[in-house]
C-alpha positions in Angstrom: 0.3 0.0 0.2 1.3 3.4 -1.1 0.2 6.9 -0.5 1.4 10.1 -1.3 0.5 13.3 0.4 1.0 16.6 -1.2 1.2 19.9 0.3 2.3 23.6 0.0 0.1 24.8 -3.0 -1.7 28.2 -2.5 -2.2 31.6 -4.3 0.5 33.8 -5.5 1.0 36.8 -7.7 3.1 36.4 -11.0 6.8 36.1 -9.9 6.3 34.9 -6.7 7.6 31.1 -5.4 6.1 28.2 -3.9 7.5 25.1 -2.8 5.6 21.9 -2.8 6.0 18.9 -1.1 5.0 15.1 -1.6 5.8 12.4 1.1 5.3 8.8 0.4 3.8 6.5 3.1 4.5 2.9 2.4 6.7 0.9 0.2 10.0 2.7 0.4 11.4 1.6 -3.0 8.5 3.7 -4.5 10.5 6.6 -3.8 13.2 5.5 -6.2 12.0 7.7 -9.6 9.4 10.3 -8.2 7.7 12.9 -10.8 5.6 15.9 -10.8 2.8 16.7 -13.2 0.0 19.3 -13.6 -3.3 19.7 -14.8 -5.0 22.6 -15.6 -8.9 23.1 -16.0 -9.9 21.9 -19.4 -6.2 20.4 -20.1 -4.7 17.0 -20.3 -2.3 16.2 -17.3 1.4 17.2 -18.4 4.6 16.2 -17.1 6.7 18.8 -15.2 9.6 17.2 -13.7 11.2 14.2 -12.4 14.1 12.7 -10.3 15.4 9.5 -10.6 16.9 7.0 -8.5 20.2 8.3 -9.3 19.6 11.9 -8.7 19.2 12.6 -12.2 16.6 15.1 -12.7 14.4 16.3 -15.9 12.0 19.3 -16.7 9.6 20.1 -19.3 10.7 22.9 -21.3 8.1 25.5 -19.9 9.6 25.4 -16.4 13.1 25.1 -17.0 15.3 27.4 -15.5 12.5 28.3 -12.8 11.5 25.2 -11.3 13.8 22.8 -8.8 12.7 19.1 -8.1 14.6 17.6 -5.1 14.4 14.9 -2.7 15.2 14.0 0.9 15.3 10.3 1.0 15.3 10.3 5.1 11.9 12.0 5.1 10.6 10.0 1.8 9.9 13.3 0.2 10.5 15.1 -2.9 10.0 18.8 -3.2 9.3 21.3 -6.3 10.6 24.7 -5.7 8.8 27.1 -8.0 10.1 30.6 -8.5 9.2 33.3 -11.2 5.8 31.7 -11.4 3.8 32.9 -14.2 -0.2 32.8 -14.4 -0.2 29.9 -16.9 1.7 27.9 -14.1 -1.9 27.7 -12.8 -2.7 24.2 -12.7 -3.5 21.3 -10.1 -0.1 19.6 -9.2 0.1 15.8 -8.5 3.3 14.0 -7.6 3.7 10.3 -9.1 5.7 7.4 -7.7 6.7 6.1 -11.1 8.1 3.0 -10.1 4.6 2.0 -8.3 2.2 3.7 -10.3 0.8 5.7 -7.6 -0.5 9.3 -7.8 -0.9 11.7 -4.8 -4.4 14.1 -4.5 -2.9 16.9 -5.7 -2.4 20.5 -4.5 -3.8 23.7 -6.2 -1.5 26.3 -7.4 -3.1 29.5 -8.7 -0.9 32.4 -10.1 -2.4 35.7 -10.6 -1.2 38.6 -13.1 
């Protein structure tokens, strides 16, 4: 059984910052290879960022240079630091444990212009 709990969403003005957290409860190996996705109203869920088991990181072009993914293995938590936020970043953000195909419930990010 795996549970992912996200937090850190909120409302900010354009140019602001937020840090999302996702803590995994359950099977530890599920923390190897974690991703963030987002889904805006009326749009499909899209990939945002990934951190692999070796620490390698990947980003969508739309967030590269503004978002940073990191992981604290001792806390089974993955973070997404989001800087220079834009209105188009507004979405529900979900974390996913790729190895276990498990999703969190999502946390809302709203960026106003």
